[in-house]
Structure formats: C-alpha cells, structure tokens
N, C-alpha and C positions, 0 to 999 in steps of 0.2 A: 684235719685238712683234708678233704678229699681229691683224687687221683684224677687228675684229667684222660681224657683217648692222643695217643699217641699222634695225632694228627694236634694237636689242639699244647704237645710237648714241642713242638719243633715254632712256635707262636714268640715272636720278640717282644718283648718291652720295650715299650720306643716312644718316644718326644720327636712331636711332628712339628713343623713351622711352616706357616704358606703364607711368604710375602707378596703382596702384589700391589703396582705402580699404576696398574690402569686394571681395565676390565669391567664385570660388576661391581667389585667395590674394591678400594684402594686400605692398607693399611697390611696387618698381619694377622693371622691365626695360628693356634698353637691346640692341640692336641694327644695326651698323652695315653699309652695303655698297651692295653697283650696289640700286637697285630693280629686282628684276626680279620678274614675274610672282609667283612660287614667290614670292618675299625681301615683296612686298608678302603674301600669300594668309596666308602665317604669323604678321606684322604683327596684319594683321585680325584674324585669330582670337587672338595676346592679348591684343591691346584687350576682344573680343569677351566673354570669359574673367573677362576683368578686372571685368568686370560695369559696371550705372549707374550715371554717376557718376566712372568712372575718366577718366584723358586722355592722350590717346596727343600727344606729340609727336615733331612731324620737322621735322628741321634739313638742308639741302641747302645745294652749295656755294655762295659769296659773290657767285660770279660766271655761278649759273644765271640763264640771260632771267629772259620774264617766261610766254613760251610753256609755259619749263619746269618753273616753278614751278609757272603752271596744270593741270599733266598730275599732278603728285604731289598735290598739292591735291585734284583729282579725285578722286582715288586712294581717298582715305580720308574722303569727302565726306561719300559714306554710312553711317558708322558714327554720325553724329549724331544723324540715326533710331532709333538704337538707345543712348541715353542718353548716350556718348560722346566724351567731350571735345574736338576733336582743333586740331590748332593743328604748322598748314606756314610753315613760315618759311626765310630764309634766311640762314646762319650770319653773324653780321656782324664777325666777326674778320676777318684780312686774311688771304689765300691758300687754299689747297682746305683739303680739311677731312682730304684721303689723301694720300698720296705716291708714287711708281708702285712706292716697293719694300715697301710694306705692302703693296697688291694683290696684289703676290706670293712672300707667306708664308703 
C-alpha cells in the first residue's frame, strides 16, 4: 500500500447526494470517494447547478472524528448562502463506507 501525503491523510471518504427539484436538472446525483479538493469542487458545482432549494447530503464514515466531520462541514458551509440545504453527518451503520477492494477497483 502506498503512503499518502499528510494532507491526503485528512481526506475523508464520503458519499454525497445532490437532490434537485428545479435548476438546470431535476433528480438526484450521487458521488462517492475521497473528499479531495477536486471532488469537493465537483460536488459544490453539482449543488450550484441544481439551484436554490436543492439539498446536498454528505455522509462520512461512522468512525470519523469530530475534527474530520467539522472539516467536511466547513468545506460545504458556504453553499447555504447560495440557497442550498447542506446536511453533513456520520454514517449510522456499523463499519466503513468503503473497503480497500472497492478503492482499488
């Protein structure tokens, strides 16, 4: 296994869902993976394209500490000022959102 940089060690594995009833498209868009700066930007753009009133739900691993949860919440908090509902929470299920085999695929 390759060691990631210290900055990458802070990346949370997330599942994100953007739900839109207006804007450029209607429906639901889901993404999952490590929350790199590029992925965060892509998710934020998805939410903005969905338009005001859209909902962004972000789920992190249940074992994510409070600091990690706070970093993810901070990453998307600015969307609220653009009319996007943002909900960042831990996964209530037992176990991680991913396995090493899923990441390798």
